C-alpha positions as CSV (number, residue, x, y, z in Angstrom):
1,M,20.0,6.0,-64.3
2,R,19.7,3.1,-61.9
3,L,18.4,3.5,-57.9
4,K,21.4,1.6,-55.9
5,Y,20.5,1.2,-52.1
6,C,20.5,-0.4,-48.7
7,I,19.7,-3.4,-47.8
8,L,16.6,-1.7,-45.9
9,Y,15.1,-0.4,-49.0
10,I,15.6,-3.5,-50.9
11,I,13.1,-5.1,-48.2
12,L,11.0,-1.7,-48.5
13,L,10.8,-2.5,-52.2
14,F,9.9,-5.3,-51.9
15,G,7.0,-5.5,-49.7
16,S,6.1,-2.6,-52.3
17,L,6.3,-4.7,-54.8
18,S,4.2,-7.2,-54.0
19,I,0.9,-3.8,-53.3
20,C,1.7,-3.5,-56.9
21,L,1.1,-6.0,-58.4
22,S,-1.9,-7.3,-56.8
23,A,-3.3,-3.5,-57.7
24,Q,-2.7,-4.3,-61.2
25,E,-4.2,-8.2,-61.3
26,K,-7.4,-5.6,-60.6
27,S,-6.2,-2.6,-63.2
28,A,-9.2,-4.9,-65.6
29,E,-11.5,-3.9,-63.4
30,V,-10.2,0.3,-62.7
31,P,-11.8,2.9,-64.7
32,K,-8.7,5.0,-66.2
33,K,-9.6,8.5,-64.3
34,I,-8.2,10.7,-62.1
35,V,-7.9,11.1,-58.6
36,V,-7.6,14.4,-56.4
37,K,-7.2,16.1,-53.5
38,A,-6.1,18.7,-51.6
39,F,-5.0,20.6,-48.2
40,A,-5.9,24.4,-47.5
41,K,-3.1,26.3,-45.8
42,K,-3.7,29.7,-44.9
43,D,-2.4,31.6,-47.5
44,A,-1.8,28.5,-50.1
45,I,-4.0,25.5,-51.8
46,L,-1.8,22.3,-52.2
47,L,-3.1,20.1,-54.8
48,R,-1.9,16.2,-55.3
49,W,-2.9,14.4,-57.9
50,A,-2.0,10.2,-59.7
51,V,-4.3,8.6,-62.0
52,T,-5.9,4.4,-61.5
53,D,-3.5,2.8,-64.6
54,K,-0.5,2.9,-65.4
55,Y,-0.3,2.8,-69.0
56,A,-2.1,6.1,-68.3
57,W,0.4,6.9,-65.9
58,K,2.8,6.6,-68.8
59,Y,1.2,8.8,-70.9
60,S,0.5,11.6,-68.7
61,N,4.8,11.7,-68.1
62,Q,5.3,12.7,-71.8
63,Y,2.2,14.7,-72.2
64,G,1.7,15.6,-68.3
65,F,-1.7,17.6,-67.5
66,V,-3.9,21.3,-66.6
67,V,-4.7,22.1,-64.1
68,E,-7.4,24.2,-64.2
69,R,-8.8,27.3,-61.4
70,T,-12.7,28.1,-61.2
71,T,-13.3,31.1,-58.6
72,V,-17.0,30.0,-57.5
73,L,-17.7,32.8,-54.2
74,R,-16.2,35.5,-53.3
75,D,-17.1,37.2,-49.7
76,G,-19.7,33.7,-49.1
77,K,-22.4,34.7,-52.3
78,P,-21.5,32.1,-55.8
79,L,-20.3,34.6,-58.6
80,T,-22.9,35.4,-61.8
81,N,-19.5,34.6,-64.3
82,P,-17.0,32.0,-62.4
83,E,-13.4,32.9,-62.9
84,K,-12.1,30.1,-65.2
85,K,-7.7,30.4,-64.7
86,I,-5.6,27.6,-66.3
87,I,-2.6,28.0,-63.4
88,S,-0.9,25.7,-64.5
89,G,1.1,27.8,-67.2
90,D,1.2,25.0,-70.7
91,T,1.2,21.7,-69.1
92,I,2.5,19.4,-65.5
93,K,4.7,17.3,-66.6
94,P,8.0,15.8,-64.7
95,R,10.9,17.5,-64.1
96,P,13.5,16.7,-66.6
97,P,16.3,14.3,-65.3
98,K,19.2,17.2,-65.3
99,D,16.7,19.2,-62.1
100,W,16.5,16.1,-60.3
101,E,20.7,15.2,-59.3
102,N,20.5,17.1,-56.9
103,F,17.2,15.9,-55.3
104,I,18.1,12.6,-55.3
105,Q,21.2,12.8,-53.5
106,E,19.1,13.4,-50.5
107,N,15.8,12.2,-50.4
108,D,15.1,8.9,-51.2
109,M,11.6,8.8,-52.7
110,A,13.5,11.4,-55.2
111,A,15.9,8.6,-56.5
112,I,12.8,5.8,-56.0
113,A,10.6,7.9,-58.3
114,A,12.9,9.3,-60.6
115,Q,14.2,5.7,-61.6
116,A,10.7,4.8,-61.9
117,I,9.7,7.7,-64.3
118,Y,13.9,8.0,-66.5
119,G,15.7,5.6,-65.6
120,E,16.6,2.8,-68.5
121,T,16.0,-0.4,-66.4
122,F,14.4,-0.8,-63.5
123,Q,14.7,-3.3,-61.5
124,V,16.2,-4.1,-57.0
125,D,19.9,-4.6,-57.3
126,N,20.4,-7.8,-56.0
127,Q,24.0,-9.8,-57.6
128,E,22.3,-12.9,-56.4
129,E,18.4,-13.0,-57.7
130,N,17.2,-15.5,-60.0
131,Q,17.6,-16.0,-64.2
132,L,13.9,-16.8,-63.5
133,L,12.9,-14.4,-61.3
134,R,14.9,-11.5,-63.6
135,V,12.9,-11.7,-66.7
136,F,9.4,-11.6,-64.2
137,Y,10.8,-8.8,-63.5
138,E,11.5,-7.6,-67.0
139,S,8.2,-8.9,-68.0
140,E,6.7,-6.7,-65.8
141,E,8.8,-3.6,-65.0
142,L,6.1,-0.5,-66.5
143,D,3.9,-1.8,-63.1
144,R,7.1,-1.6,-61.2
145,R,8.0,1.3,-62.5
146,F,4.1,2.9,-61.8
147,G,3.9,1.5,-57.8
148,F,6.6,2.7,-56.9
149,S,6.4,6.1,-58.6
150,L,3.2,6.0,-56.5
151,F,4.5,4.9,-53.4
152,A,8.0,7.0,-53.7
153,I,5.7,9.7,-54.4
154,D,3.1,9.6,-51.5
155,Q,5.2,9.8,-49.0
156,D,7.0,12.8,-50.2
157,F,5.0,16.0,-51.2
158,E,8.3,17.5,-53.0
159,V,8.7,14.7,-54.8
160,A,5.2,15.0,-56.0
161,Q,5.7,18.6,-57.6
162,Y,9.5,17.0,-58.7
163,A,6.8,13.8,-60.6
164,G,4.0,16.4,-62.4
165,L,1.5,15.1,-59.8
166,G,1.2,17.8,-57.0
167,Y,0.7,21.5,-57.6
168,V,1.2,24.2,-54.8
169,D,-1.7,27.4,-55.8
170,T,0.0,30.6,-53.9
171,D,-2.2,33.0,-55.5
172,V,-5.2,32.6,-53.2
173,N,-7.4,34.6,-51.5
174,E,-8.8,34.3,-48.0
175,N,-12.2,35.6,-49.1
176,E,-12.7,33.3,-52.4
177,K,-13.4,29.3,-53.0
178,Y,-12.9,27.8,-55.8
179,L,-13.1,24.7,-58.5
180,Y,-10.2,23.1,-59.6
181,N,-10.7,21.2,-62.4
182,I,-7.7,17.9,-63.0
183,K,-7.7,17.7,-66.5
184,S,-5.0,14.9,-68.7
185,A,-3.4,16.6,-71.8
186,I,-3.3,13.1,-73.1
187,P,-4.9,13.0,-76.7
188,K,-8.1,11.9,-76.8
189,E,-7.0,9.2,-79.8
190,R,-4.2,8.2,-77.5
191,M,-6.5,7.4,-74.4
192,D,-9.6,8.9,-72.7
193,L,-8.7,10.2,-69.5
194,E,-11.2,11.2,-66.6
195,P,-11.1,14.4,-64.9
196,S,-11.3,14.9,-61.2
197,G,-12.0,17.9,-59.3
198,V,-11.8,19.4,-55.5
199,F,-14.1,22.1,-53.9
200,I,-12.4,23.8,-51.2
201,S,-10.9,27.7,-50.0
202,T,-8.5,28.5,-47.9
203,K,-10.9,28.5,-44.6
204,D,-11.3,24.8,-45.6
205,V,-8.3,23.9,-42.7
206,E,-8.6,20.4,-42.4
207,E,-7.6,19.9,-38.3
208,L,-5.1,16.2,-38.8
209,P,-5.9,14.0,-36.1
210,K,-3.7,12.5,-33.1
211,P,-2.5,9.3,-33.6
212,S,-4.1,7.3,-31.3
213,D,-3.3,3.2,-29.9
214,F,0.1,4.5,-29.8
215,F,1.4,1.4,-27.0
216,G,5.4,-0.2,-26.6
217,Y,6.4,-3.0,-25.0
218,F,10.1,-5.1,-24.3
219,Y,10.3,-7.8,-26.0
220,K,13.5,-10.0,-26.5
221,N,16.0,-7.0,-26.1
222,A,14.5,-4.6,-28.0
223,F,11.6,-2.2,-27.9
224,V,8.3,-3.2,-30.0
225,L,6.3,0.0,-30.6
226,V,2.9,-1.2,-32.4
227,W,0.0,1.9,-33.7
228,E,-3.3,1.7,-35.8
229,Y,-2.9,2.7,-38.9
230,D,-5.4,1.9,-41.2
231,Q,-8.0,3.6,-39.5
232,L,-5.8,6.7,-39.8
233,L,-5.0,5.8,-43.8
234,P,-7.5,8.5,-45.0
235,Y,-4.7,11.1,-43.3
236,Y,-1.8,9.4,-43.3
237,T,0.5,7.4,-46.1
238,A,3.3,7.3,-43.4
239,Y,4.3,8.1,-39.6
240,N,8.1,9.1,-38.3
241,L,8.9,7.7,-34.8
242,E,10.6,10.0,-31.8
243,R,12.2,8.9,-28.7
244,S,12.8,11.0,-26.0
245,E,15.8,10.2,-23.2
246,D,13.5,12.8,-20.6
247,G,9.8,13.2,-21.5
248,Q,10.2,17.2,-23.3
249,V,12.9,17.0,-25.6
250,F,12.6,14.6,-29.1
251,N,14.3,13.5,-31.9
252,K,13.8,11.1,-34.9
253,I,15.1,8.1,-34.9
254,N,14.1,6.3,-38.6
255,D,15.3,7.5,-41.4
256,V,13.1,6.6,-44.3
257,P,9.6,7.2,-43.4
258,I,7.6,4.3,-41.6
259,T,4.2,3.0,-43.6
260,K,2.5,-0.4,-44.1
261,L,4.1,-2.5,-47.4
262,A,2.2,-5.4,-47.7
263,D,-1.7,-5.8,-47.3
264,T,-3.0,-7.5,-43.9
265,P,-5.8,-8.7,-41.6
266,Y,-4.0,-5.7,-38.6
267,S,-4.9,-3.1,-38.7
268,G,-2.0,-1.8,-36.5
269,V,1.7,-2.1,-38.1
270,S,4.7,-1.4,-35.7
271,Y,8.7,-0.7,-35.6
272,T,11.1,-2.5,-33.5
273,D,13.9,-0.2,-32.3
274,S,17.2,-1.6,-30.3
275,I,18.1,-0.4,-26.8
276,P,20.0,2.1,-26.3
277,Q,21.0,2.0,-22.7
278,Y,19.5,-1.0,-20.3
279,G,18.5,0.2,-17.1
280,K,17.3,3.3,-18.7
281,K,13.4,4.7,-19.3
282,Y,12.6,5.9,-23.1
283,W,10.0,8.1,-24.5
284,Y,8.1,7.8,-28.2
285,R,5.8,8.6,-29.3
286,I,4.7,9.2,-33.0
287,V,3.7,11.9,-35.7
288,G,1.4,11.2,-39.1
289,I,3.0,12.3,-42.4
290,N,-0.5,13.0,-44.8
291,Y,0.0,13.3,-48.7
292,F,1.1,16.7,-48.9
293,S,3.5,16.1,-45.8
294,E,2.1,18.2,-43.6
295,T,2.3,16.3,-39.8
296,S,0.1,15.2,-37.1
297,P,-0.3,16.6,-33.8
298,P,2.2,13.9,-31.6
299,S,0.6,11.3,-30.2
300,D,0.7,10.4,-26.5
301,P,3.7,9.2,-25.4
302,A,4.6,5.7,-24.6
303,E,7.4,5.1,-21.2
304,L,9.1,2.0,-21.8
305,I,12.8,0.5,-19.8
306,G,15.1,-1.5,-20.8
307,F,16.3,-3.4,-18.5
308,K,15.7,-7.3,-17.2
309,E,13.5,-6.1,-14.8
310,I,11.2,-8.5,-11.9
311,K,7.7,-8.4,-14.5
312,T,5.4,-10.6,-11.3
313,E,5.4,-10.2,-7.7
314,P,5.0,-12.6,-5.0
315,V,2.6,-13.5,-3.4
316,F,1.5,-15.0,0.2
317,S,-0.3,-17.5,0.0
318,A,-1.1,-19.3,3.8
319,T,-0.6,-17.2,7.0
320,N,-0.1,-20.4,9.7
321,I,-0.7,-18.4,13.3
322,I,1.7,-21.0,15.2
323,S,0.8,-19.6,18.6
324,E,-0.7,-15.8,20.0
325,N,2.8,-14.8,19.2
326,E,4.1,-16.3,16.4
327,V,3.0,-16.9,12.7
328,E,4.7,-19.4,10.0
329,L,3.8,-17.1,6.1
330,E,4.2,-19.4,2.9
331,W,4.5,-17.1,-1.1
332,T,5.0,-18.2,-4.5
333,F,7.2,-16.7,-6.8
334,A,6.6,-17.1,-11.0
335,E,9.3,-20.0,-11.9
336,E,10.1,-18.4,-15.0
337,E,11.6,-15.4,-12.7
338,Q,12.7,-17.4,-10.3
339,W,16.4,-16.7,-11.6
340,K,16.1,-12.6,-11.5
341,L,16.1,-13.0,-7.8
342,R,18.9,-11.9,-6.0
343,K,16.6,-11.5,-2.5
344,Y,13.4,-11.0,-0.3
345,E,12.2,-8.7,1.9
346,L,9.6,-9.1,4.7
347,L,7.8,-5.4,5.5
348,R,4.9,-5.5,8.7
349,A,2.8,-2.5,9.5
350,E,-0.1,-1.7,11.9
351,K,-2.6,-1.2,9.3
352,A,-2.5,-2.1,5.6
353,V,-1.6,1.6,4.2
354,G,1.6,1.1,6.5
355,P,3.8,2.4,6.9
356,Y,6.0,-0.2,6.2
357,K,9.0,-0.9,7.6
358,T,11.7,-3.7,7.2
359,V,11.2,-6.9,9.3
360,I,13.7,-9.6,7.8
361,D,15.9,-8.5,5.3
362,S,17.7,-10.8,3.3
363,I,16.0,-13.9,3.1
364,P,17.5,-16.4,0.5
365,P,15.4,-16.3,-2.8
366,N,14.9,-19.8,-3.0
367,Q,13.3,-19.5,0.2
368,K,8.9,-19.6,0.1
369,K,8.0,-19.8,3.6
370,I,9.9,-18.5,7.2
371,T,8.4,-17.5,11.3
372,Y,8.3,-14.4,12.3
373,G,7.7,-13.1,16.0
374,P,5.6,-11.9,18.4
375,L,2.7,-10.3,16.8
376,S,0.4,-7.6,17.9
377,D,-3.4,-7.6,17.6
378,I,-4.1,-6.7,14.1
379,N,-0.8,-7.2,12.1
380,Y,0.3,-6.5,8.3
381,F,2.4,-8.5,6.4
382,K,4.4,-7.3,3.0
383,L,7.1,-8.9,1.0
384,K,9.5,-7.8,-1.4
385,A,11.3,-9.4,-3.9
386,F,14.8,-7.6,-5.2
387,G,16.2,-8.2,-8.8
388,K,19.9,-8.1,-9.7
389,H,19.0,-4.7,-11.0
390,Q,18.1,-2.5,-7.7
391,D,14.1,-3.5,-9.0
392,Y,11.8,-4.5,-7.1
393,K,8.4,-5.9,-6.3
394,E,5.6,-5.7,-3.7
395,S,3.2,-8.5,-2.6
396,P,-0.3,-7.5,-1.8
397,A,0.0,-7.1,1.8
398,T,-1.9,-10.0,4.1
399,M,-3.1,-9.4,7.6
400,V,-2.6,-12.0,10.3
401,Q,-4.4,-11.3,13.5
402,P,-3.7,-13.4,16.4
403,I,-6.9,-16.2,18.5
404,D,-9.6,-12.9,18.3
405,S,-13.6,-14.0,19.5
406,I,-13.8,-10.1,19.2
407,P,-17.5,-8.2,17.2
408,P,-17.1,-5.2,15.9
409,K,-19.3,-3.2,16.7
410,K,-22.6,-1.8,15.1
411,P,-22.8,-0.3,12.2
412,Q,-23.9,3.2,12.3
413,G,-25.7,5.6,9.8
414,L,-27.9,2.9,7.5
415,E,-30.1,4.9,5.1
416,G,-31.2,4.8,1.5
417,I,-33.5,5.4,-1.0
418,V,-35.3,3.7,-3.2
419,D,-36.4,5.3,-7.4
420,T,-39.5,4.4,-8.8
421,L,-37.5,1.7,-11.0
422,G,-37.4,-0.7,-7.8
423,V,-33.5,0.6,-7.7
424,V,-32.6,0.8,-3.8
425,A,-29.6,3.0,-3.0
426,L,-28.3,1.9,0.4
427,K,-25.1,3.7,2.2
428,W,-23.7,4.3,6.3
429,V,-21.0,4.4,8.0
430,K,-17.9,3.3,8.2
431,N,-16.0,0.7,10.8
432,A,-12.9,2.1,13.0
433,E,-11.7,-1.8,13.5
434,L,-8.5,-2.3,12.1
435,D,-9.9,-6.3,11.5
436,L,-12.5,-5.1,10.0
437,K,-13.1,-8.1,6.6
438,G,-16.3,-6.5,5.3
439,Y,-20.5,-6.6,5.9
440,D,-23.7,-8.5,5.6
441,I,-27.1,-6.7,3.5
442,L,-30.2,-8.3,4.5
443,R,-33.7,-7.5,3.6
444,A,-37.1,-8.6,4.5
445,Y,-40.6,-7.7,2.9
446,R,-42.2,-7.4,5.4
447,K,-42.0,-6.3,10.2
448,D,-42.5,-10.5,10.6
449,Q,-40.8,-11.8,7.8
450,E,-36.9,-12.8,8.2
451,F,-34.3,-11.0,7.0
452,T,-32.2,-12.9,4.3
453,K,-29.3,-11.5,3.6
454,L,-27.9,-10.3,0.1
455,N,-24.3,-10.7,-0.1
456,K,-22.7,-13.8,-1.5
457,A,-19.2,-12.0,-0.3
458,N,-18.4,-10.1,2.1
459,L,-18.9,-5.8,1.2
460,I,-15.3,-4.2,1.6
461,N,-17.1,-1.0,0.8
462,E,-20.4,1.5,2.8
463,S,-22.5,1.4,-0.6
464,F,-24.2,-1.3,-1.5
465,I,-27.5,-1.0,-4.9
466,D,-30.4,-3.4,-4.4
467,S,-33.4,-4.0,-6.6
468,I,-37.1,-5.2,-5.2
469,D,-39.9,-5.8,-7.2
470,M,-42.2,-2.9,-7.9
471,T,-45.7,-5.2,-8.0
472,S,-45.5,-6.2,-5.5
473,F,-48.3,-5.0,-2.9
474,D,-45.5,-4.6,-0.6
475,K,-46.1,-1.1,0.9
476,A,-42.6,-0.7,2.0
477,V,-39.0,-2.9,2.8
478,Y,-36.4,-3.0,5.4
479,Y,-33.1,-3.2,5.2
480,R,-30.1,-4.4,8.1
481,L,-26.3,-4.3,8.2
482,I,-24.3,-6.6,10.4
483,A,-19.8,-5.8,10.4
484,V,-18.4,-8.9,9.8
485,D,-13.7,-9.1,11.1
486,N,-11.9,-11.3,9.6
487,R,-12.2,-14.4,12.3
488,Y,-15.6,-13.9,11.4
489,N,-17.3,-12.0,14.1
490,E,-20.5,-10.8,13.3
491,S,-21.2,-7.1,15.4
492,V,-25.3,-6.8,16.4
493,P,-27.3,-6.1,13.4
494,S,-27.2,-2.2,12.6
495,D,-30.9,-0.3,13.7
496,T,-33.6,-1.5,10.7
497,L,-34.4,0.4,8.1
498,V,-37.7,1.2,6.1
499,L,-37.4,2.6,3.0
500,K,-41.0,2.6,1.7
501,K,-41.6,2.4,-1.6
502,P,-41.9,4.6,-4.5
503,D,-46.1,4.7,-5.6
504,R,-46.6,3.7,-9.0
505,I,-50.0,1.9,-9.2
506,P,-53.0,4.5,-8.7
507,P,-55.5,4.8,-7.1
508,T,-59.5,4.2,-7.9
509,S,-61.4,6.0,-9.6
510,P,-64.4,7.6,-7.6
511,V,-67.9,6.6,-8.3
512,F,-70.5,9.1,-9.2
513,K,-73.4,8.4,-7.1
514,T,-76.2,11.5,-7.4
515,Y,-77.4,14.9,-9.3
516,E,-79.7,17.5,-10.9
517,I,-80.4,20.3,-11.4
518,K,-81.9,22.9,-8.6
519,E,-83.0,26.3,-9.4
520,G,-80.3,26.9,-11.8
521,A,-77.1,25.0,-11.0
522,V,-76.3,21.4,-10.7
523,I,-76.0,19.0,-7.7
524,F,-74.2,15.9,-7.1
525,S,-72.5,13.5,-4.8
526,W,-70.2,10.2,-5.2
527,V,-68.2,7.4,-3.5
528,N,-65.0,8.0,-3.3
529,S,-61.9,6.0,-3.7
530,S,-61.1,3.4,-1.9
531,S,-57.7,3.2,-1.8
532,D,-55.2,3.4,1.4
533,D,-53.1,6.7,0.2
534,W,-56.4,8.8,-1.1
535,A,-55.2,12.2,-0.9
536,T,-58.1,14.4,-2.9
537,T,-61.2,14.0,-5.5
538,V,-61.3,16.6,-7.4
539,V,-64.0,17.2,-9.8
540,Y,-64.1,18.6,-13.4
541,R,-66.4,20.4,-16.2
542,K,-66.1,20.6,-20.2
543,N,-68.2,22.1,-22.7
544,V,-70.1,19.6,-24.6
545,T,-69.5,21.6,-27.8
546,D,-66.4,22.0,-26.9
547,S,-63.5,20.3,-29.3
548,V,-61.7,17.1,-28.0
549,T,-58.8,18.6,-27.9
550,Q,-59.8,21.0,-25.3
551,P,-58.7,20.6,-21.3
552,W,-60.8,20.0,-18.8
553,E,-61.6,22.9,-16.5
554,K,-61.4,21.6,-12.7
555,I,-63.4,23.4,-10.8
556,Y,-63.6,22.0,-7.2
557,E,-60.6,20.1,-5.1
558,T,-61.4,18.4,-1.5
559,S,-59.3,17.3,1.3
560,V,-62.0,15.7,3.1
561,D,-63.2,12.5,3.0
562,S,-66.0,13.3,4.3
563,I,-67.2,15.8,2.1
564,T,-69.1,13.9,-0.9
565,S,-71.2,17.0,-2.5
566,F,-70.8,19.6,-4.9
567,T,-73.1,21.7,-6.1
568,D,-71.8,24.6,-9.2
569,T,-73.6,27.5,-9.1
570,K,-71.7,28.4,-12.7
571,A,-73.6,26.3,-15.1
572,N,-74.4,28.8,-17.3
573,P,-77.9,27.9,-18.6
574,G,-79.1,26.1,-21.3
575,R,-75.2,24.2,-22.9
576,K,-74.8,21.2,-21.8
577,Y,-72.2,19.9,-20.4
578,R,-70.0,16.2,-18.9
579,Y,-69.0,15.9,-15.4
580,T,-65.8,13.5,-14.2
581,L,-64.2,13.0,-11.7
582,I,-60.8,12.0,-10.4
583,T,-58.4,10.7,-7.3
584,V,-55.1,12.1,-6.4
585,D,-53.2,9.5,-4.3
586,R,-50.3,10.3,-1.3
587,S,-48.2,9.8,-4.3
588,G,-49.5,11.8,-6.9
589,L,-50.4,9.7,-9.3
590,E,-54.2,10.2,-10.3
591,S,-56.9,7.5,-11.3
592,E,-58.5,7.0,-14.5
593,P,-61.7,9.4,-15.0
594,T,-64.9,8.9,-13.8
595,P,-66.8,8.4,-16.7
596,P,-68.8,11.0,-17.1
597,I,-72.3,12.3,-16.3
598,V,-74.0,15.5,-19.0
599,I,-75.8,17.3,-17.7
600,N,-78.1,19.3,-20.3
601,M,-79.1,22.7,-18.7
602,P,-82.5,24.4,-19.5
603,G,-82.1,27.6,-20.9
604,K,-84.4,30.9,-19.4
605,L,-87.6,29.7,-19.4
606,I,-89.1,33.0,-20.7
607,Q,-87.7,35.4,-24.0
608,P,-89.7,38.2,-25.8
609,G,-92.0,36.3,-28.4
610,V,-93.4,37.8,-32.0
611,K,-95.2,40.4,-31.6
612,G,-97.8,42.4,-33.8
613,L,-99.6,39.4,-34.7
614,Y,-101.4,39.9,-37.6
615,A,-104.1,36.9,-39.8
616,T,-105.9,37.8,-43.1
617,V,-108.4,35.4,-44.7
618,D,-108.7,35.7,-48.3
619,R,-111.5,32.7,-49.3
620,E,-111.3,33.3,-53.3
621,R,-107.8,32.6,-53.4
622,K,-107.6,30.0,-50.3
623,F,-105.3,30.8,-48.3
624,V,-104.3,32.4,-45.1
625,Q,-101.0,35.3,-44.8
626,L,-100.3,35.6,-41.4
627,T,-97.5,38.7,-40.5
628,W,-95.5,40.1,-37.7
629,R,-92.7,41.4,-35.9
630,F,-90.1,40.3,-34.7
631,K,-85.6,41.3,-34.4
632,E,-84.1,39.4,-31.2
633,E,-80.9,38.4,-32.4
634,S,-80.1,35.3,-31.3
635,A,-83.2,33.5,-32.0
636,I,-82.5,30.1,-34.2
637,E,-85.9,29.6,-35.1
638,I,-89.3,30.5,-35.1
639,Q,-91.9,27.4,-35.0
640,V,-95.7,27.3,-35.8
641,Y,-98.2,25.3,-34.4
642,R,-101.4,24.7,-35.8
643,K,-104.6,23.1,-34.2
644,S,-108.4,23.0,-34.8
645,L,-111.2,23.4,-32.2
646,E,-111.2,19.9,-32.0
647,D,-107.9,19.2,-32.1
648,S,-104.7,19.8,-29.8
649,Y,-101.8,22.2,-31.1
650,T,-98.5,20.5,-33.1
651,L,-95.8,21.6,-34.7
652,Y,-96.8,23.0,-38.1
653,K,-93.8,24.8,-39.6
654,R,-90.5,26.0,-39.1
655,L,-89.6,29.4,-39.5
656,A,-86.2,31.6,-40.1
657,P,-86.2,33.8,-37.4
658,E,-85.8,36.9,-40.4
659,D,-88.9,35.4,-41.6
660,K,-92.2,38.1,-40.8
661,R,-94.8,37.2,-43.3
662,W,-95.9,33.6,-43.7
663,I,-98.6,31.9,-46.0
664,D,-100.6,28.8,-45.1
665,Q,-102.8,27.0,-48.2
666,N,-103.3,24.0,-46.4
667,L,-107.1,24.4,-45.2
668,T,-111.1,23.6,-45.1
669,P,-113.6,25.3,-45.9
670,N,-116.0,26.8,-42.4
671,T,-113.1,25.2,-39.9
672,T,-111.9,27.9,-36.9
673,Y,-108.0,27.4,-36.6
674,T,-106.2,28.7,-34.3
675,Y,-101.5,29.2,-35.1
676,A,-100.0,29.6,-32.0
677,F,-95.6,31.7,-32.6
678,K,-92.7,30.5,-30.5
679,A,-88.8,31.1,-31.3
680,V,-85.8,29.5,-30.1
681,F,-83.0,30.8,-29.2
682,N,-79.2,29.0,-29.1
683,D,-78.7,28.6,-25.7
684,G,-82.0,26.5,-25.8
685,S,-84.4,29.1,-24.0
686,V,-87.9,30.1,-25.9
687,S,-90.1,32.8,-26.1
688,E,-93.1,33.7,-24.6
689,W,-96.3,32.1,-26.5
690,K,-98.4,34.2,-29.5
691,E,-101.8,32.2,-30.1
692,I,-104.3,33.7,-33.2
693,E,-107.6,32.7,-34.3
694,V,-108.1,32.5,-37.3
695,R,-112.6,31.6,-39.1
696,Y,-111.7,30.1,-42.5
């Protein structure tokens, strides 16, 4: 069996051959394994695989593959005993030659694959090739068979199935997910080929991306279509190019799928199409083809016209005022397109947007200047260049105004805002003058400062973005606007716009002046912040025992600058508090807190003390035993003081509040001792003083 095809296919095969040989040079580095891809459809799973080695391909054609399917999930839940099934029957091999006979007559890729698998020889049908090239082909025949086979099946999934490298599993359920394992049937002693698998369900439908960066251009009497290829290579192996004459109905124009036949530094691919009819518009688009012969959404269409139209436009180069009623207009046009010209027309309007009317027709194509009159107060001109195929290009408009000394009116409506980053956004009302050239914006940082022009060229829009220094001490920024006409007559400046700069500098902190505790309240005074934009002073309090993360409590705030004192009547006895002050300015910025002061509030002066204090003296055993009653739950300790007649009281012993007796053995005979008891409470208060005298 011998493949014969046209010159186009010969070129295609030579290009592919270079890829195949390049790949085979690196084959020693590639492990022998199976590579598998899968594609989910609503009612089927499409499988496609290949091998990475030419000998693995050769033996696989002989021994085939086994497709094993394992049902892993059902209704989203793993199966306790996954269900394994050989869905390939015995083995999957290339179909016998008889099955290919009709297929290769209608499918060129089938012919390539069949020739690679079953052909007695595999070479390009070129009778004029030299003997050296023929010897080279023969020595590398397995490389070519392997390479061309993979190329052909990449272009057509049905060919892949015929070649034993594709399978469609239709016995699938929507609520199940499968693990497909592709195994080689090659005997291990001949070749150990690493299997491969894929995990997929019918719900894993992949949305194919739309081809991108598609465009076309006219070049040497043909349309060149270009699009991105490498970026979408994981999705598409080839493309179809479609053409339309109305932008609605598209027809495929390529005989074989368009693919990239060589490894190049460029990521795109191109296709050249002859022009069916000059002067007519055509629409082109591309459709990607994946490994499973599924097609992508079409790309955005590219519109092309196939006639030799004028590509450049004339441009006015000078407007020479001859008098108040006459002007000489000069223009330029691209020399390389001069041969396409048929004539010029001069158009005039009262406004830049038109409407324009032809005032001079049939200007010779080699003419580059013309005189026109009479003129109005303001005149807009365009030049229209006509090609030989009814195509034309218009120049940009140019304005001509006779001698004018009247300035524009004073600009109105200047307003703006300043953000905290110092970005100023200005806008104003557009002037009505027809000959308005633009605006100049001026700025100053003080009322008495000279204004500075900010723009180099006249502003043509009614807005401007400025940036100011927010670290300076200036409180405001000042703007003015001047309108300029085409004769450079300037209007009087607009009213000055004063914009206050956002305050980013916090105020200074207030300072504590005095503080005291009086009749159970805390009284303190302070000195207010020295900042000009002072707004309020705020007093905060916090219990010393609170955690660091516990927020401060705001207990007082005043916006009257003459109030500089406060009395806290809600401080609890026996507690220790911190107090601090902050200043808030008119922009809402807060100062650093004043260093806090600590106030220790005394507890209640007298709490109930011990009762029934009684002493027992035992001189033989040399001790004094003291007993008492005490039931205050909030006490934290009982303090025992002792003195002799000659001494004063000293703290002698600390006892737990639940103790009811205590023995003193540190005694001197013939001495009179006085014991005093005092309880201490958790709020810092103490009990009344209880004494008892003992003779020892």
